C-alpha positions as CSV (number, residue, x, y, z in Angstrom):
1,M,6.2,40.9,35.1
2,I,2.9,42.1,33.7
3,G,0.5,43.3,36.4
4,T,-3.2,42.5,36.5
5,F,-4.2,46.0,35.4
6,T,-1.7,46.1,32.5
7,L,-2.8,42.6,31.4
8,G,-6.4,43.8,31.4
9,L,-5.5,46.7,29.2
10,L,-3.7,44.4,26.7
11,L,-6.6,42.0,26.5
12,A,-9.0,44.9,25.9
13,L,-7.0,46.3,23.0
14,P,-8.5,45.8,19.5
15,S,-7.1,42.8,17.7
16,Q,-5.7,45.0,14.9
17,V,-3.0,46.2,17.4
18,F,-1.5,42.7,17.2
19,A,-2.1,42.2,13.4
20,A,1.4,42.6,12.2
21,A,2.2,40.0,9.5
22,E,4.0,36.9,11.0
23,P,7.1,35.5,9.4
24,N,6.6,32.5,7.2
25,T,8.9,30.3,9.4
26,Q,10.1,30.5,13.0
27,V,13.7,30.1,11.9
28,V,15.9,33.1,12.8
29,A,17.7,34.7,9.9
30,G,21.1,33.0,9.4
31,S,20.2,30.0,11.5
32,R,20.7,26.5,10.2
33,H,18.4,25.0,12.8
34,Y,17.1,22.4,10.3
35,A,20.5,21.3,8.9
36,A,20.9,17.5,8.5
37,T,22.8,15.5,11.1
38,P,23.9,11.9,11.5
39,V,20.6,11.3,13.3
40,P,17.7,10.3,11.0
41,D,14.9,12.9,10.6
42,R,12.1,13.8,8.2
43,I,10.8,10.3,8.4
44,V,7.6,9.7,6.3
45,A,5.8,6.5,5.3
46,S,3.8,6.4,2.1
47,P,1.6,3.8,0.6
48,A,2.6,1.1,-2.0
49,A,0.1,0.4,-4.7
50,D,-1.3,-2.2,-2.4
51,P,-0.8,-0.7,1.1
52,S,-2.2,-3.9,2.7
53,R,1.0,-5.6,1.6
54,G,3.6,-2.9,1.7
55,F,4.7,0.7,2.1
56,A,7.8,2.8,1.6
57,V,9.7,5.1,3.9
58,A,11.8,8.2,3.2
59,W,14.1,9.9,5.6
60,R,17.1,12.2,5.8
61,T,20.5,12.4,7.3
62,D,23.7,14.3,6.7
63,G,26.2,13.2,4.0
64,S,28.0,10.8,6.3
65,V,25.3,8.2,5.8
66,Q,25.2,6.1,2.6
67,A,22.6,3.4,1.9
68,P,21.4,2.9,5.5
69,L,19.1,0.2,6.7
70,L,15.4,0.1,7.6
71,E,14.5,-2.5,10.2
72,I,11.0,-3.9,10.6
73,A,9.3,-6.5,12.8
74,L,5.9,-7.5,14.1
75,A,4.8,-5.1,16.9
76,G,4.7,-6.7,20.3
77,D,4.2,-5.7,23.9
78,S,7.8,-6.3,25.0
79,P,10.6,-3.9,24.4
80,A,12.6,-6.9,23.0
81,V,11.8,-6.5,19.3
82,E,12.2,-9.9,17.7
83,G,12.2,-11.3,14.2
84,I,13.8,-8.2,12.7
85,R,14.0,-7.9,8.9
86,Q,16.5,-5.5,7.4
87,I,16.0,-3.6,4.1
88,R,18.8,-1.6,2.4
89,A,17.8,1.9,1.4
90,T,18.8,3.8,-1.7
91,T,20.3,7.3,-1.3
92,R,20.2,10.6,-3.1
93,A,22.1,13.8,-2.3
94,L,20.7,17.3,-1.9
95,Q,22.3,20.6,-1.5
96,T,20.3,23.4,0.2
97,E,20.7,26.6,2.2
98,N,21.1,24.3,5.2
99,G,24.1,22.5,3.6
100,S,24.3,19.0,2.2
101,S,22.0,16.2,3.1
102,H,21.4,12.6,2.0
103,H,17.8,11.4,1.5
104,H,17.0,7.7,1.7
105,R,14.3,5.4,0.6
106,A,13.4,1.9,1.6
107,D,10.5,-0.1,0.1
108,V,8.9,-2.6,2.4
109,E,7.1,-5.5,0.7
110,G,5.6,-8.9,1.6
111,L,3.7,-7.7,4.7
112,Q,0.5,-9.2,6.1
113,P,-2.8,-7.2,5.8
114,D,-4.2,-5.4,8.9
115,T,-1.1,-6.1,10.9
116,L,0.7,-3.8,13.3
117,Y,4.4,-3.5,12.6
118,V,7.3,-1.6,14.2
119,Y,10.0,-0.1,12.0
120,R,13.0,2.2,12.5
121,V,15.6,3.8,10.2
122,Q,19.3,4.1,10.5
123,G,21.7,7.0,10.6
124,N,25.4,7.2,11.4
125,G,25.8,5.4,14.7
126,S,22.2,6.1,15.5
127,W,18.6,4.9,14.9
128,S,15.3,6.6,14.8
129,A,12.6,5.7,17.3
130,W,10.6,2.5,16.7
131,N,7.5,3.6,14.9
132,Q,4.2,1.7,14.9
133,L,2.3,1.4,11.6
134,R,-0.6,-0.9,10.8
135,T,-1.0,-2.1,7.2
136,L,-4.3,-1.6,5.5
137,A,-6.9,-4.3,5.6
138,S,-9.3,-5.9,3.1
139,A,-12.0,-3.9,1.2
140,E,-14.7,-5.2,3.6
141,Q,-13.1,-3.5,6.7
142,P,-13.9,0.1,7.6
143,L,-11.3,2.7,6.9
144,T,-10.6,6.2,8.3
145,L,-8.6,8.8,6.3
146,L,-7.6,12.3,7.0
147,Y,-7.5,15.0,4.3
148,F,-5.8,18.3,4.5
149,G,-5.8,21.2,2.1
150,D,-2.8,23.5,1.6
151,T,-0.6,23.8,4.6
152,Q,2.1,26.0,2.9
153,N,2.8,28.9,5.3
154,K,3.7,29.1,9.0
155,N,3.6,25.4,9.4
156,V,5.0,25.3,12.9
157,S,3.1,28.3,14.3
158,H,-0.3,27.6,12.8
159,V,-0.6,24.3,10.9
160,S,0.7,22.1,13.7
161,R,-2.5,22.6,15.7
162,V,-4.6,21.5,12.7
163,V,-2.7,18.2,12.5
164,R,-3.0,17.7,16.3
165,A,-6.7,18.5,16.2
166,A,-7.3,16.0,13.4
167,Q,-5.5,13.2,15.2
168,K,-7.6,13.9,18.3
169,V,-10.9,13.6,16.4
170,A,-9.8,10.5,14.4
171,P,-7.0,8.7,16.2
172,E,-7.9,5.5,14.3
173,A,-6.9,7.1,10.9
174,R,-4.6,4.9,8.9
175,M,-3.8,7.4,6.1
176,S,-3.4,11.1,5.5
177,L,-4.0,12.8,2.2
178,F,-2.5,16.3,1.4
179,A,-3.7,18.4,-1.5
180,G,-0.4,20.1,-2.3
181,D,1.4,23.3,-1.5
182,L,2.8,21.7,1.7
183,V,5.4,24.6,1.7
184,S,5.6,28.0,0.1
185,G,9.2,27.8,-1.2
186,G,11.0,30.3,-3.5
187,D,12.4,32.3,-0.6
188,N,15.8,30.8,-0.2
189,M,14.5,29.0,2.9
190,D,13.0,26.1,1.2
191,D,14.8,23.5,3.3
192,S,13.8,25.2,6.5
193,E,10.2,25.3,5.3
194,W,10.3,21.5,4.8
195,G,11.8,21.2,8.2
196,E,8.9,23.1,9.7
197,W,6.4,21.0,7.7
198,F,7.8,17.8,9.3
199,A,7.8,19.5,12.7
200,A,4.1,20.3,12.2
201,A,3.2,16.9,10.9
202,G,5.0,15.2,13.9
203,W,4.2,11.5,14.4
204,L,1.5,11.6,11.7
205,A,4.1,11.3,9.0
206,Q,5.7,8.3,10.6
207,E,2.7,6.3,11.9
208,T,0.1,6.9,9.2
209,L,0.6,6.5,5.4
210,V,1.0,10.0,3.9
211,A,-0.2,10.4,0.3
212,P,0.5,14.0,-1.0
213,A,-0.5,15.7,-4.3
214,I,2.1,18.1,-5.6
215,G,1.2,21.8,-5.7
216,N,2.5,24.7,-7.7
217,H,4.7,25.8,-4.8
218,E,6.6,22.5,-5.0
219,Y,7.7,23.7,-8.4
220,F,9.9,26.8,-9.0
221,E,10.3,29.3,-11.8
222,E,13.6,28.9,-13.6
223,F,14.8,32.0,-15.5
224,E,12.0,34.0,-13.9
225,D,11.0,37.2,-15.7
226,T,12.9,36.3,-18.9
227,P,11.7,34.9,-22.2
228,Q,13.1,31.5,-21.1
229,E,11.0,31.3,-18.0
230,R,9.7,27.8,-17.3
231,R,8.2,25.8,-14.5
232,V,10.6,23.2,-13.0
233,L,10.0,20.5,-10.4
234,G,11.6,21.5,-7.1
235,R,14.5,19.4,-5.9
236,H,12.9,18.5,-2.6
237,W,9.8,16.7,-4.0
238,P,11.5,13.6,-5.5
239,V,13.5,12.9,-2.4
240,T,11.1,13.8,0.4
241,F,8.4,11.2,-0.3
242,A,8.7,7.6,-1.3
243,L,5.7,7.4,-3.7
244,P,4.6,4.3,-5.7
245,G,6.1,5.4,-9.0
246,N,3.1,4.1,-11.1
247,G,2.0,7.4,-12.5
248,A,1.5,8.9,-15.9
249,S,4.6,8.7,-18.1
250,A,4.4,12.5,-18.6
251,A,4.4,13.1,-14.8
252,P,6.2,10.0,-13.4
253,Q,7.4,11.6,-10.1
254,T,4.2,13.5,-9.3
255,S,1.2,11.3,-10.2
256,Y,0.4,7.8,-8.8
257,W,-2.4,5.6,-7.7
258,F,-3.1,3.1,-4.9
259,D,-5.9,1.0,-3.4
260,A,-6.9,1.5,0.2
261,Q,-9.6,-0.8,1.7
262,G,-12.2,-0.5,-1.0
263,V,-11.0,2.9,-2.3
264,R,-9.0,3.5,-5.4
265,V,-7.1,6.8,-5.0
266,A,-5.6,8.5,-8.1
267,V,-3.3,11.4,-7.5
268,L,-2.8,14.0,-10.3
269,D,-0.3,16.8,-11.0
270,G,-2.4,19.8,-11.7
271,T,0.6,22.2,-12.2
272,S,2.2,19.9,-14.8
273,A,-1.2,19.6,-16.5
274,L,-1.7,23.4,-16.6
275,D,1.8,24.7,-17.2
276,L,3.7,21.9,-18.8
277,G,1.1,20.6,-21.2
278,T,0.6,17.1,-19.7
279,A,-3.2,17.3,-19.2
280,K,-4.0,15.0,-22.1
281,A,-1.4,12.4,-21.1
282,Q,-2.6,12.5,-17.5
283,A,-6.2,12.1,-18.7
284,Q,-5.3,9.0,-20.7
285,W,-3.5,7.6,-17.7
286,L,-6.3,8.4,-15.4
287,D,-8.8,6.8,-17.8
288,K,-6.9,3.5,-17.6
289,V,-6.5,3.6,-13.9
290,L,-10.2,4.2,-13.3
291,A,-11.4,1.8,-16.0
292,A,-9.5,-1.0,-14.2
293,N,-10.8,-0.1,-10.8
294,P,-12.3,-3.1,-8.9
295,Q,-13.0,-1.0,-5.8
296,P,-16.5,0.2,-4.7
297,W,-15.2,3.8,-4.2
298,T,-13.0,6.2,-6.1
299,V,-11.2,9.3,-5.0
300,V,-9.2,11.7,-7.1
301,L,-6.7,14.0,-5.4
302,L,-5.1,17.0,-7.0
303,H,-4.0,20.5,-6.1
304,Q,-5.8,22.9,-8.5
305,P,-9.6,22.6,-8.5
306,F,-11.8,21.9,-11.5
307,Y,-14.2,24.6,-10.1
308,S,-12.3,27.4,-8.5
309,P,-13.9,29.3,-5.5
310,R,-11.5,32.2,-5.9
311,E,-12.1,35.0,-8.3
312,G,-10.2,35.0,-11.6
313,R,-9.0,31.4,-11.7
314,E,-10.1,29.2,-14.6
315,N,-8.2,26.0,-14.8
316,T,-9.3,25.3,-18.4
317,A,-6.9,22.5,-19.2
318,L,-8.1,20.5,-16.2
319,R,-11.8,20.9,-17.2
320,D,-11.2,20.2,-20.9
321,E,-9.0,17.1,-20.5
322,L,-9.4,15.6,-17.0
323,L,-12.9,16.5,-16.0
324,P,-14.6,14.4,-18.7
325,V,-12.7,11.3,-17.3
326,V,-13.8,12.1,-13.8
327,R,-17.4,12.3,-14.9
328,R,-17.2,9.3,-17.2
329,H,-16.0,7.0,-14.4
330,K,-18.4,8.5,-11.8
331,V,-15.6,9.4,-9.3
332,D,-17.1,9.8,-5.8
333,L,-14.9,12.5,-4.4
334,V,-12.5,15.0,-5.9
335,L,-10.3,16.4,-3.2
336,Q,-8.5,19.7,-4.0
337,G,-6.7,22.7,-2.5
338,H,-4.9,25.8,-4.0
339,D,-7.6,28.4,-3.4
340,H,-7.3,28.9,0.4
341,T,-11.0,28.9,1.1
342,Y,-13.6,26.2,1.6
343,G,-16.2,25.2,-1.0
344,R,-18.1,22.1,-2.0
345,R,-20.3,21.4,-5.1
346,G,-21.6,18.6,-7.2
347,E,-22.9,18.1,-10.7
348,G,-26.5,19.2,-10.6
349,Q,-28.6,16.8,-8.6
350,A,-26.3,13.8,-9.1
351,A,-24.9,12.2,-6.0
352,T,-21.4,12.1,-7.3
353,P,-18.8,13.5,-8.0
354,Q,-18.5,15.8,-5.0
355,Y,-15.8,18.4,-5.5
356,V,-14.2,19.8,-2.3
357,V,-11.7,22.7,-2.0
358,T,-10.3,23.3,1.5
359,V,-7.3,24.8,3.3
360,A,-5.4,23.8,6.5
361,G,-2.9,26.6,6.6
362,P,-3.3,30.2,7.7
363,K,-3.1,31.9,4.3
364,Q,-6.8,32.8,3.6
365,Y,-8.3,34.1,0.4
366,R,-11.7,35.5,-0.4
367,L,-14.6,33.7,-2.1
368,S,-15.8,34.7,-5.6
369,D,-19.4,35.6,-6.1
370,E,-19.6,32.6,-8.5
371,A,-18.5,30.3,-5.7
372,R,-21.2,31.7,-3.4
373,K,-23.8,30.9,-6.0
374,T,-22.6,27.4,-7.0
375,M,-21.1,26.0,-3.9
376,A,-22.5,25.1,-0.5
377,P,-21.3,25.3,2.1
378,V,-18.5,27.8,1.6
379,A,-16.1,29.4,4.1
380,E,-13.5,32.1,4.5
381,D,-11.1,32.8,7.3
382,T,-11.2,29.1,8.5
383,Q,-8.5,26.5,9.0
384,L,-10.0,23.0,8.4
385,F,-9.3,19.3,8.4
386,Q,-11.4,16.6,6.9
387,V,-12.2,13.1,8.1
388,L,-13.4,10.3,5.7
389,R,-14.9,7.2,7.2
390,I,-15.5,4.5,4.6
391,D,-17.0,1.0,4.4
392,P,-18.3,-1.0,1.5
393,Q,-21.7,0.7,1.7
394,H,-21.0,4.1,3.1
395,L,-18.6,7.0,2.6
396,R,-19.0,9.6,5.3
397,Y,-17.3,12.9,4.9
398,E,-16.8,15.6,7.6
399,A,-15.0,18.9,7.4
400,R,-14.1,20.3,10.8
401,T,-12.5,23.6,11.9
402,V,-9.2,23.6,13.8
403,T,-11.1,23.8,17.1
404,G,-13.0,20.6,16.1
405,R,-16.4,22.1,15.2
406,L,-18.4,20.5,12.4
407,Y,-18.6,22.7,9.3
408,D,-19.7,20.3,6.6
409,A,-20.8,16.7,6.4
410,F,-22.5,14.3,4.0
411,E,-22.7,10.6,3.4
412,L,-22.7,8.7,0.1
413,R,-24.6,5.4,0.3
414,R,-24.5,2.5,-2.1
415,D,-27.7,0.6,-2.8
416,A,-28.1,-3.0,-3.8
417,S,-27.8,-2.2,-7.5
418,G,-24.5,-0.3,-7.0
419,G,-26.1,3.1,-7.4
420,K,-25.3,5.9,-5.0
421,Q,-27.3,8.4,-3.0
422,R,-26.0,11.5,-1.2
423,V,-27.5,12.4,2.2
424,E,-26.6,15.8,3.6
425,L,-25.8,15.7,7.3
426,T,-26.7,19.1,8.8
427,D,-27.1,18.3,12.5
428,G,-24.3,20.0,14.5
429,R,-22.9,22.2,11.7
430,I,-21.8,25.6,12.8
431,T,-23.0,28.7,10.9
432,P,-21.2,29.8,7.7
433,R,-18.0,31.8,8.2
434,D,-17.0,34.9,6.3
435,C,-13.9,37.0,6.5
436,P,-14.4,39.8,9.1
437,R,-11.4,41.9,8.0
438,A,-11.3,44.5,5.2
439,Q,-7.6,43.8,4.5
440,T,-4.7,41.9,5.7
441,A,-1.8,43.1,7.9
442,K,0.1,43.8,4.7
443,G,-2.8,45.9,3.3
444,R,-4.1,43.3,0.8
445,A,-7.9,43.5,0.2
446,D,-7.9,40.4,-2.0
447,R,-6.9,38.2,1.0
448,C,-8.3,37.7,4.4
449,W,-5.1,36.7,6.2
450,E,-1.5,36.4,5.1
């Protein structure tokens, strides 16, 4: 037992004494803690193109389960669930460091808007919990979304509290957007990293609709350090999320769009655009998606930013091919990650687009001098989540720290002619945050925290 005097000494020691770099996961070497079992896990719901009428669910079991069922019914106050509808899933196999697993997908269609349902998914002799999920409503109804930047590292130990904090601030949120690099990967513990991401996400993945962009860490380098080196889509991505499948032909598994209560959301694959030459094809697809947009608001979600707040990153193909489409269609918000800092900027004095880069995870970079000149506010050394509250006339954006403090806020307002104004909301914001450390625990001066 630690005595009072000893505890006082420990608390008085400088923080650097405890600054040893943490492991990326809490899984002990050699453990298969996240191996698949007959019991369903990694359950995640994602939007259909029209999430007021449907959604899709992905989940995982061990190899003993083939084409299981999803059951869905109207939610009621009794434990006697009645009027159950059954949907047969499709199944794909995956082999990882944790052994073999089967990943299942069920598409649920023909639902009623703004209606609370319960659903559960089947394993081998077992079922998941009954999960409650409300379909989205019409464009006239207000909507709350959550938006998270890169989670990537130390999901259980550090990201989990960001997710919990977001749910406490916005318990009414119907959807969660993630800007890519959900895991780090490439360490022969990819499956355990995904296990920790789901552990961190908790009920958020099952009871809100999760719409992720893919990041560069969801790819891997095949034939690394050889002349044949190339970027290849990681094996987890296609089986982990049940996405709409309406994306660009050049990036069919990693780009998509959907409408959400007056908001058209288009999700791009920045890694494919930059490294696999699909920028032009994605731009042509995005142009068509936005040209046909009947919604009053537009959001584009992608991993790599058009304007990078980190030194030395110039995503030229994004700016050359995709940025003109964003500008032409007057996109309202561009939500991004990748650079592990916070920064927001617009296009001169125009109300839109507003470009946001943010980070939810603990890996923290440093801001470039250019970012400090062109973005406001900016932040280092800060884990954040974002809340978007939207109705036909207003889009309110808030960025909050993991402790719930307001860091950034503005509101876009539509006038009678369809024009938009941006109003900065400064009341209650905390002062800007900079990195207080000269280097990380591993001695890196180009980062603030590992």
